N, C-alpha and C positions, 0 to 999 in steps of 0.2 A: 361114483366117488367124486367128491368135491376137491379139486386141486387148484384153488384160486384164493384170492383174498376177500371174497364175498362172504360175510358172516351171516347173511340172511337165513340160510337153512340151519345154521348151528344154533342160533339164539333160541328157537323153540325147544330144542333138546336140552339146552342149558337151563332154560327158564323153568322147566318142569322136572329137572333131575332131582332125585332124592339121595342117591349115593354116588359121590364123586371120588375117584382115586386119581392121583397125579403122580406120574413117574418123572423125575428130573435127573438130568445128567450134567456133565461138566459145562455144557453150553450156556446154561443159565448163570453159572458163576463166572464164566469167561467174560460176560458182559460187565461184570464188576471189576474186571482187571485181574482175575485169577488165571494163571497159565493153565492150559489144558495139557493132557499127556499125549494126545494123538494128532493135534493140529500141526501146521507147518512150523510153529514156534513152540511146540510141546516140550514139556520137561524131559521126556525120554530122548530128545535129540541131543541133550547134553549130559545125561546120566544113564548109566546102565541099570535096569531094574534089578538084575540078579546081584548087584553090588549094594543095593540100598533098600530094597523092599521085599525081602524074603526072610524067613526064619533063620536060614543059614547065614545070611549077611549079618543079622543081629547077633547071632551066636559068636561069629568070628570077630566082629568089631562093633559092639554096641555104641561106642562113643561116636564113630563115624555116622552111624545111622541116626542117632539122636541129633547130631550136628546138622544133618540134612533136613530132618523134620523141624528143627528149631529155625532153620533158614526159611522153610516153607511157611511156618507159623508167622514169621515176621512179615512175609509178603501179604498174608491174609489179614493180619491184624489191623492194618490201616485202610483196608477196603470196606466198602459198605454194600448192603443189599441193594439191588436195583428195583425198578418199577415192576418187573416181573414177580419178584419175591413179594412185593407189597400187595399186589393184586391177589395173590394166593392167600395172604393173611386175611384180606377182606372177605374172600369167598368162604374161608373156614368159619367165619362168624355168621355167614348168611345161610349156608346149606345145612340141612338136617344131619347129613353124614358126609364128612370131608376129611380125607387123609392124604398125606404126602409120603411117597416112597422115594427116597433119594439115593443115588449112587455117590453123591458128593460127601466129602468128609469135613468140609469147611465150617459147618454149623450156621450157614447164612440163613437158612429157613427159620431157625430158632431166633437168630439175631434180629430178623425182620419182625418176629412176633408170632410165627406159627407154633402151635402147640402139639398137634397130632402129627408127628414126624417119625417115620420109620427109616432108620439109617442102615442101609444094606451093608455098607463097607466100613462102618465105624465113624469115629469122630477124632479129628486131629487134636482137639483140645482136651482129650481124655487120655489117661494112661492106665495100663493094667499090670498088676503085680504078676510076675512070672511064676511065683510060688503059690500064692493064695488065690489069685484070680480077682482080687479086689480091684474095682474100677474107681479111679479118682479123676476129678475135673481139675486141670491145671492150666490156668490162663496166663501165667507169666510169659512175657516175651520181651527180651530174650530170656531163656531159661537161666536160672541162677546157678545150676550145677548140671554138668553132663558127664556121664549118663545119669539119669534119674534113678533113685532107689526108693523102695517102699518105706514110708515113715514108720510102719509097724514092725516089719520083719527084716528090713534092710536088704531084701532081695532086689534084683533089678526090676525096674518098671520098663515096660515096652509101650510104644504108641498103640492106642486102642483102635487099630485099623486092621482091615483084612489084607494080608500080604499075598503076593503071588505064591501059589502052591498051597494056600490055605482055603478051607471051606467057609462059606458064610455061616453065621449062627443059624442053627436049624429052626429055632423058635421065630426069629426075625423073618427068615425066608418063608416059613409057613404062613405067618401073618400077611406077608406081602402077596402071596398067591391067593389067600383068602379074600383080601381086599380087592384084588384084581378080578376074581371070579364072581364077587358079590356086587360090584358096582354096576350102575346103569350108564355111566359116562366116565371115560378115562382120558386124561390129557397126558401126552408124552412129549416132554419139553427138553430140548437141548441134549438129546442123547443119540448116539450113532446106532443104537439098537443092535450092537454087535457083541457086546460082552454078556456072556451067560453067567448065572441064570436070569439076570435082570431082563435080558432081551426077550425072554419067554413070557413075561408078565403081560404086555399088551396083547399078545396072541391069545393068552388065557382069557382076557377080557373079551376079545372078539368072539372066541368060541362060546363064551357064556352069554352072548347076545348084547353086549354093551356097545354103545357108540364110542369110537376111538378118534381122538383129535390129536394130530401131530403138529408141533410147532418147531421148526428147524430151518436154518438158512439153506440147508442142502437136502437133496433127495437121499433117503436112507433105504436100507433093506426092508424097513417096515412100511414105507410109503404106499406100496401097492395094496396093503391089507387094511388100511384105515379108512374111515368114513370122511374125514376132513383132514387135509394136509396144507398147512399155511406156511409159506416160505418167508422167513424173517426172524428177527430176534425176539425172544420172549418179552423183553423190556419194552418193545414197541407193539407187538401183536396183542399181548394180554390186556394192556390198558384200552386198546381199541375194542376188544371183545367186551370188556367190562363196561365201557361206555354204552355200547349197544344193549347190553343186558339191563343196565339201569333204566334206559329209555323204555325197554319192554316192560319192566316191572312197574314203572310209573304209569304207563299206558294201561296196564292190566288193572291197577288199583284205582284208576280214575273212572 
């Protein structure tokens, strides 16, 4: 196992990779100034999940829930994708098969320019009709009216995110496991590897024979299973890897 900042052994694997899957968590967004939920300054330190992010909470007080999500949207709105997001955009254009599986709901990968993004937990910029299931993109911030209602049937709209006590969309989850089992190289970036079922995706890649690269400031429960584990922020580590990759491509082509 490579547990250092030496990218020498990684570059050949990256250089010849055909299918790359990337799993991202809150750490990559934290670099852009988005509060995490489990860090020392995490959002759950000030708010109780069962009061704000459950179907029961929404049923009891949809106005309160939407006010909280409106506040969160306001925090996200003036933040920008970082260099980690931008490297992933560049790689999507370079590699034959490249997909991002994200646990984040902020939409930063798409904002940076990534197109092939699978959102496990939904998107905070979307709302879903509680009656018809219609999904709408709503980018107003602050919201003009709270709670939101469906423009067609006038039923309540809810944030299009996965709440505590809810299951992930089965089609989305199946695609995520398919990408993980079919890739030859997986990057796991800014995630604690504790939340299921996302935490099982890198292990699926390992079991399928893929090389797995972890980028995280801290040691995680996944660290002992991966081939490469780099300590640091994605916005710093990914540009370094990308620079080395470009050097290798240039050398190969000359």
